[in-house]
C-alpha positions in Angstrom: 80.7 55.4 -14.4 78.2 53.2 -12.6 75.7 53.9 -9.8 74.4 52.0 -6.8 70.9 53.1 -5.9 67.7 52.0 -4.2 64.4 51.6 -5.9 61.1 50.3 -4.4 63.0 48.9 -1.3 65.6 47.1 -3.4 69.2 47.9 -4.2 70.2 48.0 -7.9 73.2 49.0 -10.1 73.3 50.5 -13.5 75.7 52.3 -15.9 75.3 56.0 -16.5 74.5 56.8 -20.2 74.0 60.5 -19.7 73.4 63.1 -17.0 71.4 66.3 -17.2 70.7 68.4 -14.2 69.1 66.3 -11.5 68.4 63.3 -13.7 70.4 60.4 -15.1 69.8 58.2 -18.1 71.0 54.7 -17.0 71.2 51.2 -18.5 70.8 48.1 -16.4 72.8 44.9 -16.9 69.8 43.5 -18.8 70.0 46.4 -21.3 66.9 48.2 -20.0 67.3 51.9 -20.1 65.5 54.2 -17.6 65.5 57.6 -16.1 66.8 57.9 -12.6 66.7 60.9 -10.2 70.1 61.9 -9.0 69.1 62.1 -5.4 68.2 58.4 -5.5 71.8 57.5 -6.1 73.6 56.1 -3.0 77.0 55.7 -4.5 78.9 56.1 -7.8 81.7 53.7 -8.6 84.2 52.9 -11.3 84.4 49.1 -10.8 82.8 46.8 -13.3 79.0 46.7 -12.7 78.8 43.1 -13.8 78.7 40.9 -10.7 78.8 43.9 -8.4 75.5 43.2 -6.5 76.4 39.5 -6.1 79.8 40.4 -4.6 78.2 43.0 -2.3 75.6 40.6 -1.1 78.2 38.0 -0.4 80.3 40.5 1.5 77.2 41.6 3.5 76.9 38.0 4.8 80.3 38.3 6.5 79.3 41.4 8.5 78.3 41.0 12.2 75.0 42.8 12.9 75.4 42.9 16.7 79.0 44.2 16.4 77.8 46.9 13.9 75.1 47.9 16.3 77.6 48.3 19.1 79.9 50.4 16.9 77.5 52.9 15.4 76.7 55.1 18.4 73.5 57.0 19.1 73.4 59.6 16.3 72.3 59.3 12.8 74.9 58.2 10.3 75.3 57.5 6.6 76.2 54.0 5.4 79.4 55.2 3.6 80.7 56.9 6.8 79.9 53.9 8.9 81.7 51.6 6.4 84.8 53.6 6.7 84.7 53.3 10.5 83.8 49.6 10.4 86.5 48.7 7.9 89.1 51.0 9.5 89.8 53.0 6.4 88.3 54.0 3.1 86.2 51.0 2.0 86.0 49.6 -1.5 82.8 50.2 -3.4 81.8 46.6 -2.8 82.4 47.0 1.0 80.4 50.2 1.1 77.5 48.6 -0.8 77.7 45.6 1.5 77.4 47.9 4.5 74.3 49.5 3.0 72.8 46.1 2.3 73.5 44.8 5.9 72.1 47.9 7.5 69.0 47.8 5.4 68.4 44.1 6.1 68.3 44.6 9.9 65.5 47.2 10.6 65.1 46.2 14.2 68.8 47.1 14.8 69.0 50.2 12.5 66.1 52.6 12.0 66.0 54.1 8.6 66.0 57.9 8.6 66.4 58.7 4.9 68.2 57.6 1.7 71.3 55.8 3.0 70.8 57.3 6.5 70.3 55.2 9.7 70.1 55.4 13.4 70.7 52.6 15.9 67.8 51.4 17.9 68.0 51.8 21.7 69.0 48.8 23.8 65.5 48.5 25.3 63.7 48.7 21.9 66.2 46.2 20.4 65.7 43.7 23.3 61.9 43.8 22.7 62.3 43.4 19.0 64.7 40.5 19.3 62.3 38.8 21.7 59.5 39.4 19.2 61.6 37.8 16.4 62.3 34.8 18.6 58.7 34.4 19.3 57.9 34.6 15.6 60.6 32.0 14.9 59.1 29.6 17.5 55.6 30.2 16.1 56.9 29.5 12.6 58.4 26.2 13.8 55.2 25.3 15.6 53.1 26.2 12.6 55.3 24.1 10.3 54.9 21.1 12.7 51.1 21.5 12.9 50.9 21.9 9.1 52.8 18.7 8.7 50.4 16.9 11.0 47.3 18.4 9.2 48.8 17.3 5.9 49.1 13.8 7.4 45.4 14.0 8.4 46.3 14.3 12.1 44.6 16.9 14.3 47.1 18.8 16.6 45.8 19.2 20.1 46.2 23.0 20.0 44.1 23.1 16.8 41.4 20.8 18.3 40.9 23.3 21.1 40.0 25.9 18.6 37.7 23.8 16.4 34.6 25.9 17.5 36.2 29.0 16.1 37.6 27.4 13.0 34.3 25.8 12.0 31.7 28.4 12.9 33.4 31.8 13.4 36.8 31.9 11.8 39.3 34.5 13.1 41.6 35.0 10.1 44.2 36.7 12.3 44.5 33.8 14.7 47.5 31.4 14.6 45.2 28.4 14.3 43.4 29.8 11.3 46.7 30.7 9.5 48.0 27.2 10.2 44.9 25.6 8.8 44.9 28.0 5.8 48.5 27.1 5.1 47.8 23.4 5.3 44.7 23.8 3.1 46.7 25.6 0.4 49.4 22.9 0.4 46.9 20.0 0.3 44.6 21.8 -2.2 41.7 21.0 0.1 39.2 23.4 1.6 39.3 24.1 5.3 36.2 22.0 5.9 37.4 19.1 3.8 40.8 19.1 5.5 39.2 19.2 9.0 36.9 16.4 8.0 39.8 14.3 6.8 41.4 14.9 10.2 38.3 13.6 12.0 37.2 17.0 13.3 33.8 16.8 11.6 32.4 13.4 12.4 28.9 14.3 11.2 28.2 16.5 8.2 24.5 16.7 9.4 25.5 18.0 12.8 27.8 20.5 11.2 25.1 21.9 9.0 22.6 22.0 11.9 25.1 23.7 14.2 25.9 26.4 11.6 22.2 27.3 11.5 21.7 27.1 15.3 24.7 29.3 16.1 23.3 32.0 13.8 19.6 31.9 14.7 19.6 30.2 18.1 22.9 31.3 19.8 21.4 30.8 23.2 20.1 27.3 22.4 16.7 26.0 21.4 15.3 25.2 24.8 12.6 27.3 26.4 12.6 28.6 29.9 9.4 28.3 32.0 6.6 30.4 30.5 3.1 30.7 31.8 0.0 30.8 29.5 -2.6 33.2 30.7 -5.9 31.8 31.9 -8.7 32.4 29.4 -11.1 34.6 31.3 -13.7 35.0 28.6 -16.8 32.8 28.8 -16.8 31.3 25.4 -19.9 29.4 24.1 -19.6 25.7 23.2 -20.1 25.0 19.5 -23.1 22.8 18.7 -21.1 20.5 16.4 -18.0 18.5 17.1 -14.9 18.9 14.9 -12.2 16.7 13.4 -8.8 17.5 12.0 -6.7 16.0 9.1 -3.0 15.8 9.6 0.1 13.8 9.1 0.7 11.0 11.6 3.4 12.9 13.3 1.8 16.3 13.5 2.0 17.7 17.1 0.7 21.3 16.6 -2.8 20.7 15.5 -4.2 24.2 14.7 -7.1 23.6 12.3 -10.2 21.5 12.2 -13.6 21.2 10.5 -17.2 20.6 11.4 -20.3 19.9 9.4 -24.0 20.4 10.4 -27.0 19.9 8.3 -29.5 22.8 8.2 -33.0 23.3 7.1 -33.9 23.5 3.4 -30.9 21.3 2.5 -28.2 23.8 3.4 -25.1 22.8 5.2 -23.1 24.7 7.8 -19.4 24.1 7.4 -17.1 25.2 10.2 -13.4 26.0 9.8 -11.9 26.1 13.3 -8.5 27.5 14.2 -6.7 27.1 17.5 -6.8 30.4 19.5 -3.5 30.9 21.3 -4.1 34.7 21.1 -6.4 34.3 24.0 -3.6 33.1 26.3 -0.6 35.0 25.0 -0.9 38.7 25.6 1.0 41.2 23.5 4.5 41.9 24.9 4.2 39.2 27.6 7.4 37.2 28.2 6.1 34.3 26.0 5.1 36.8 23.3 8.6 38.2 23.2 10.0 34.7 22.6 7.4 34.0 19.9 8.2 37.3 18.1 11.9 36.4 18.3 11.5 32.9 16.8 8.6 33.9 14.5 8.1 30.4 13.1 8.5 26.8 13.7 11.7 25.5 12.0 11.3 22.4 10.0 13.9 19.9 8.7 13.8 16.2 7.9 14.1 14.3 11.2 13.6 17.2 13.5 11.9 20.5 14.1 12.3 23.5 16.4 8.9 24.7 17.6 8.0 28.4 17.8 6.2 27.9 21.1 7.1 25.8 24.1 5.1 22.6 24.6 3.5 24.2 27.6 2.0 26.8 25.3 1.1 24.4 22.5 -0.9 21.9 24.5 -3.6 24.2 25.9 -4.5 25.2 22.4 -3.6 22.3 20.1 -6.9 20.7 18.8 -6.3 17.3 20.3 -9.0 14.6 20.0 -11.3 14.2 23.0 -10.6 17.7 24.3 -12.6 21.0 24.3 -10.4 23.9 23.1 -10.9 27.6 22.3 -11.1 28.3 18.6 -11.6 31.1 16.1 -14.3 29.8 13.8 -15.3 30.8 10.3 -18.8 29.4 9.4 -19.9 28.9 5.8 -23.6 28.3 5.1 -23.5 26.2 1.9 -26.5 25.7 -0.4 -27.1 22.4 -2.2 -25.6 23.9 -5.4 -22.4 24.6 -3.3 -22.9 28.4 -3.4 -22.1 30.1 -0.1 -25.2 32.0 1.1 -23.7 33.3 4.4 -20.4 33.7 6.3 -19.7 34.7 9.9 -16.9 34.4 12.4 -17.2 33.4 16.1 -14.9 33.0 19.1 -16.0 29.8 20.9 -15.0 26.5 22.3 -15.3 23.2 20.4 -15.2 19.5 21.2 -12.6 17.7 19.1 -14.0 14.3 18.1 -11.1 13.0 16.1 -7.6 13.7 14.7 -7.7 11.9 11.3 -4.2 11.0 10.0 -3.0 10.8 6.4 -1.7 7.3 6.5 -4.9 5.7 7.8 -7.3 8.1 6.0 -5.9 8.1 2.4 -6.8 4.5 1.6 -10.4 5.3 2.3 -10.5 8.8 0.8 -8.8 9.3 -2.5 -9.7 9.8 -6.2 -11.0 6.3 -6.5 -13.3 6.5 -3.5 -15.1 9.8 -4.4 -17.9 8.1 -6.3 -18.8 5.5 -3.7 -18.8 5.2 0.1 -15.5 3.6 1.2 -16.9 2.6 4.6 -14.9 5.2 6.5 -17.0 6.9 9.2 -16.1 10.3 8.0 -16.4 9.6 4.2 -19.7 11.5 3.7 -18.4 14.6 5.6 -15.1 14.5 3.7 -16.9 14.2 0.4 -19.0 17.2 1.3 -15.9 19.3 2.2 -14.1 18.1 -1.0 -17.0 19.1 -3.2 -17.0 22.5 -1.5 -13.3 22.8 -2.0 -13.6 22.2 -5.7 -16.3 24.8 -5.9 -14.0 27.3 -4.1 -11.2 26.5 -6.4 -13.4 27.2 -9.4 -14.5 30.5 -7.9 -10.8 31.5 -7.6 -10.3 30.6 -11.3 -7.7 28.0 -10.5 -9.5 24.7 -11.3 -7.8 22.8 -14.1 -8.7 19.1 -14.1 -6.5 18.5 -17.1 -3.3 19.7 -15.5 -0.9 16.8 -14.9 -0.3 16.3 -11.2 3.0 17.3 -9.7 5.0 15.2 -7.3 6.0 16.3 -3.8 8.4 14.4 -1.6 8.1 13.8 2.1 11.2 13.1 4.1 11.1 10.6 7.0 14.2 10.1 9.1 14.4 7.3 11.7 17.6 6.4 13.6 19.7 8.0 10.9 18.0 6.3 8.0 16.0 8.3 5.6 13.0 7.4 3.4 11.9 9.8 0.7 8.3 9.2 -0.2 6.8 10.6 -3.4 3.3 11.9 -3.0 1.1 13.3 -5.7 0.1 16.9 -5.0 -3.6 17.8 -5.1 -5.0 14.5 -3.6 -8.6 15.0 -2.4 -7.8 15.4 1.3 -4.9 17.8 0.4 -7.2 20.0 -1.8 -9.9 19.8 0.9 -7.7 21.3 3.6 -5.9 23.8 1.3 -9.0 25.3 -0.2 -10.7 25.8 3.1 -7.6 27.4 4.6 -7.4 29.8 1.6 -11.1 30.6 2.1 -10.4 31.4 5.8 -7.4 33.5 5.1 -9.2 35.4 2.4 -12.3 36.1 4.4 -10.5 37.1 7.6 -8.3 39.4 5.6 -11.5 41.0 4.2 -12.9 41.2 7.7 -9.8 43.2 8.9 -10.0 45.5 5.9 -13.8 46.1 6.4 -13.1 47.2 10.0 -10.0 49.2 8.9 -7.8 47.2 11.2 -4.3 46.6 9.9 -3.0 43.1 9.5 -0.2 41.2 7.8 -1.1 40.2 4.3 0.5 38.3 1.5 -0.1 40.0 -1.8 0.8 39.6 -5.5 0.0 42.3 -7.9 2.5 41.1 -10.5 5.7 39.2 -10.2 7.0 38.3 -6.8 4.8 37.8 -3.7 5.3 40.3 -1.0 4.1 41.1 2.5 2.2 44.2 3.4 0.0 45.7 6.2 -2.7 46.6 3.7 -5.3 44.3 2.0 -4.1 43.9 -1.6 -4.9 41.3 -4.2 -3.1 38.0 -4.5 -3.3 37.4 -8.3 -1.5 34.0 -8.1 -4.3 32.7 -5.8 -7.1 34.6 -7.4 -8.3 36.3 -4.2 -8.9 39.9 -3.3 -6.7 39.7 -0.1 -4.9 37.0 1.8 -3.9 37.2 5.4 -2.2 34.2 6.9 -4.4 33.4 9.9 -4.7 29.6 10.0 -1.5 28.4 11.7 -1.1 30.5 14.9 0.7 27.7 16.7 3.4 27.7 14.0 3.7 31.2 12.6 3.9 34.5 14.4 2.1 36.3 11.5 -0.9 34.1 12.0 -0.9 34.8 15.8 -0.7 38.5 15.1 -3.6 38.4 12.6 -5.6 36.3 15.0 -5.3 39.0 17.6 -6.5 41.6 15.1 -9.4 39.4 14.0 -10.6 38.9 17.6 -10.6 42.7 18.2 -12.6 43.1 15.0 -15.4 40.6 16.0 -15.5 41.9 19.6 -15.4 45.5 18.6 -12.5 46.4 20.9 -9.3 48.3 20.3 -6.9 46.4 18.0 -3.8 44.9 19.5 -1.8 46.7 16.8 -3.4 50.1 15.8 -2.9 51.8 12.5 0.7 52.8 11.7 1.8 50.5 14.6 5.7 50.4 14.5 5.5 47.0 16.1 3.4 45.6 13.3 5.9 46.8 10.6 8.8 45.6 12.7 7.3 42.1 13.0 6.6 42.0 9.3 10.2 42.9 8.4 11.6 40.5 10.9 9.3 37.7 9.9 10.2 38.0 6.2 13.9 37.8 6.9 13.7 35.0 9.4 11.2 33.0 7.5 13.4 33.1 4.4 16.4 31.9 6.5 14.4 29.1 8.0 13.2 28.2 4.5 16.8 28.1 3.1 17.9 25.9 6.0 15.0 23.5 5.4 16.0 23.3 1.7 19.6 22.7 2.6 18.8 19.9 4.9 16.5 18.3 2.4 19.4 18.3 -0.1 21.6 16.8 2.5 19.2 13.9 3.1 18.8 13.4 -0.7 22.6 12.8 -0.8 22.4 10.6 2.3 19.7 8.5 0.6 21.9 7.9 -2.4 24.7 6.7 -0.1 22.3 4.7 2.1 20.8 2.8 -0.8 24.2 2.4 -2.5 22.8 3.9 -5.7 25.6 4.0 -8.3 23.5 5.0 -11.3 20.5 7.4 -11.4 17.9 8.6 -13.9 17.6 12.3 -14.4 15.6 14.8 -16.5 17.5 17.5 -18.4 16.5 20.9 -17.3 18.6 23.4 -19.2 22.1 23.4 -20.5 24.0 20.9 -18.2 21.5 21.1 -15.4 19.5 18.0 -14.5 16.9 17.0 -11.9 17.2 13.5 -10.5 14.2 11.2 -10.7 15.0 9.1 -7.6 15.2 12.2 -5.3 14.3 15.9 -5.7 17.8 17.1 -6.3 19.3 19.4 -9.0 22.9 19.1 -10.1 25.2 19.9 -13.0 26.6 17.3 -15.3 29.8 18.7 -16.9 30.1 16.1 -19.7 26.4 16.3 -20.6 25.9 16.7 -24.4 23.6 19.3 -25.7 20.1 17.8 -25.2 16.5 19.2 -25.3 14.9 20.0 -21.9 13.0 17.0 -20.4 15.2 14.5 -22.1 15.7 11.6 -19.7 19.3 10.4 -19.2 21.2 7.9 -17.2 24.0 9.2 -15.0 26.8 7.4 -13.2 27.5 8.7 -9.7 31.2 9.5 -9.2 31.2 11.2 -5.8 28.8 12.2 -3.1 29.9 14.9 -0.7 27.4 15.6 2.1 29.6 18.2 3.7 29.9 20.5 0.7 26.5 19.3 -0.5 27.8 18.3 -3.9 27.0 15.4 -6.3 29.5 14.6 -9.0 28.0 12.5 -11.9 28.9 11.4 -15.4 26.6 11.2 -18.4 26.1 7.6 -19.5 23.2 7.5 -22.0 19.9 9.0 -23.2 16.9 7.0 -22.0 14.1 8.9 -23.6 14.1 11.8 -26.1 12.1 15.0 -25.3 9.1 15.6 -27.4 9.3 18.5 -29.8 6.6 20.6 -28.1 7.9 20.0 -24.5 7.6 23.0 -22.2 9.2 23.0 -18.8 6.7 23.2 -16.0 6.8 26.5 -14.1 6.6 24.7 -10.7 9.7 22.7 -11.3 11.4 25.8 -12.7 10.7 27.4 -9.3 12.0 24.3 -7.6 15.2 24.6 -9.5 15.7 28.1 -8.3 15.0 26.9 -4.8 17.5 24.1 -4.9 20.3 26.0 -6.7 19.9 29.4 -5.1 18.4 28.4 -1.7 15.9 31.3 -1.8 12.2 32.1 -1.9 11.0 28.8 -0.6 8.5 28.6 2.2 9.5 26.6 5.2 6.0 25.4 5.4 5.5 24.3 1.8 5.7 20.9 0.2 8.7 21.9 -1.9 7.6 24.6 -4.3 5.0 26.7 -2.6 6.4 30.2 -2.4 8.6 30.3 -5.5 5.8 29.4 -7.9 3.6 32.4 -7.1 3.6 33.7 -10.6 0.6 35.3 -12.3 0.9 33.0 -15.3 1.0 29.8 -13.2 -2.5 28.6 -13.3 -2.1 26.1 -10.5 -3.1 25.6 -6.9 0.5 25.7 -5.8 1.6 28.5 -3.5 -0.6 28.9 -0.4 -2.5 25.7 -1.2 0.7 23.8 -0.6 1.5 26.0 2.4 -1.8 25.5 4.0 -1.6 21.8 3.2 2.0 21.8 4.6 1.2 20.3 7.9 0.5 17.2 6.1 4.2 16.9 5.3 6.1 19.4 7.3 5.6 17.5 10.5 6.8 14.2 9.0 10.0 14.6 10.9 10.3 11.6 13.2 
């Protein structure tokens, strides 16, 4: 005896080996034995089980579904009873099985009510279901047609109208997404690469930029009209004139310096910071925008300012103008010790905006010993000597440390130049050390007056932000409050407001336990990291574009670890899958196989070893940090010159970190 039964939605046949109570021991045609519950059996039959299902399926194909639906009536029925009515007499076992198979295969016609039991759908429900099936059929035909076009690298018009969704906010339930996904699977290309092949992504650069803008600037980057409050305070005019040191393309000039000779050989050094806090009240419409943007966004070839131009210009320290500033004065003795410090809110006349490209030939390591003829040489030398003294006080001066190389990106009309620049040049150190001094002293001022601020601290391991004055071990200072870039960072603007209330003995803009202060801190950390990641991504993009632009087919690289290498021509890390086991810092030659600026990938092949690593080679911690930046896109300051934030480790005896950050305007504005 054999049985016809249903299991997991499929019909099966087997031979009965034994039967006990409500269970059967059966054997399938393949010889597999199993236990089967008796109530799962739909029909027992004597006919040969071999070929039974094939015959039943063939017979089911001859049955007319519509005619069956018309014949079955409105009540529930069993398949065996219905088979008898349909065939006009007792059906054969194959005919009965065929009836069950047909009923089961047409669920929109026959609703299943139990094992072998069905009920015909109503006419209205059936009409709707049939229409739905027809719609699905037409969609399937349409999808097949579109898939064929996509595979031929043609973009269907209907898909083109949904590009915005497909590229930036994919809806996996949409017809267009499912079509693209199907074509992607059949061509073994990612969605992006397939769309690019179809001409839907004409510019990889614009795609990367648009992804960022849609997430962080969904309403666009343009500003509406904002007014800057008139400065009502009568501020004194500083006795000395000031000058700034910036990259040629810097537009937000927020720091400057002055020097005045005092009696007894002392020198008064002024560190002057633009004071937008005087014209942007807390919670004003402009402040709301600033606290939303939180920082200027930098990328090679472009930038998105934190403030509108109408708010920058009244405070930017432009040459020939008198601007309000927050000033830190240092009275410096001939032995470079600082005998007095004080802070003032004042106005200052800007004498000059010195620029890197024209200044560096006159002020560099080679010109420190003798006057180069530059009108500011003596003042610059004075500030440089002070900066070295400050560096020694911090415990970070190491004249024997080999210099690291930073890279500045300049983009003009779609062409990129990547300029290597040695970190720690005299004018870099000059600016960086004086900015660190200001951030340290102003952080101490807030702590002394018990006014909360936003500090960067490091008490071991990672750098973190806090509202309390805590040590920054990596920098060697007791506290560090970003305060020197209020035109470019919201944190600095917030701290400037607090500093002004401290020196004027007024109620702080953000009192103790201010929820606004902690909210701004949290938002700034998250947003700043995202801006930083984006800057890194765009720098990697332009590295690849440079290789394409210069038609570079072979590159030199330094082995980092395992199969990771860092290119020499551009600051780019990549994996080389056929790289043999080599010591770190070994120099190798690589052949470029493929450059993909959309997926940001570089495929290379190992060619030869150029220079063996020395036995005592140790990887530099700064480049180790840069590796993490490039590969993980995290922990990199958007203001830094490549490695600032990630190298804030206690064991890293280097300027790095905030030095590079405060010196960042020398490279971050090189975007034109």
